[in-house]
N, C-alpha and C positions, 0 to 999 in steps of 0.2 A: 455529363459531370454532374449536373445537379442531382441525380439518384446517388452518385457516390457521397455527396456533400451528406443528405438526408439519411444516408443509411448508417454513413459514420456517426452522426449526432445519434440517430436512434440506439444505435449498439453502446455510444457511449453513456445514454441515460438509462436505458431498460437491458443489456445486457444482449447475448446473442438471441434471446427469444423475441427480439425485434424482427430477425428474421423470418422466423418460424410465424411470426404474426402477419409479416407481408405476405409470405407464400400462403397463409390462409384468406386475406384479403384479395390475393389476386386467384382465389377458386383452386389452387394447388395445393394438395395434401402433402405434407413434411413426410418422408417414410422415417421407420425406425432409426435408420443410420443420421438422419440430419437431426432428428430430436435428439438422438443419445449423445451426438457431436455438439449440439449447443448448449447441453446441459452439462458435457466434460468442460466446455470453455470456458462457462460460466462460473463452473465450482473452481477453475484453476484461478480465474479474476477475481475470485473472492478470498481465495486462500493467501494467494500474493499480495493483496490489500492488507489481509489482517496480518499478514508477515512485516510488509513494510511500516506498518502501523506499531506495532510492538517493535521495531527496531528503532523507529522513530522515539517513542517513549523510553528505550533503553539509553539513548543518546543522549537525552534532554536531562533524564535522570542523573545519569556521568556529569554531564555538565555542570549541573547544581551540585554536586557533592563537591566537584574540583574547585567550584568558585566558592563554595564553604568553607571550604579547607584551607584554600588561600586567603580568605578574610581572617580565618580565625589564624594562621601564621602570620599575618601581618599585624594584628593585633598582640598576640603575644609573642612571638619569635617562635623561631623554628625550636623545636624540642633537639632535633639532632642535625649537626651539620659536619661532614667528613672533615677532619682535622679542626674541629671546632673546639676542641680540649686540650690543646696543645698549649 
C-alpha cells in the first residue's frame, strides 16, 4: 500500500515520467511503448489542465461582466423592461 501512495504522489507531482524514473532506478530499461505511453499521458494531462484553466478564466470573466452590468442597472435603472412603457 505504501508503494501505491508514493507512486500516486510522484505521478501527481512529476507526471507519468515518475514511472519511468522508478523503472530506471530499479535497473529496468523502459521500452518504447512505455516511454511513448507516458509521454502521451503527460500531454493529455497538460492539455486538460490548460483547458480547465481557460474555462475557469472565461467563467470568472463572465461573472465579472454580469456583476458590472447588475451594478450599472442598479445605479441607473434598466434601460428596457418588457411592458415598461405602457
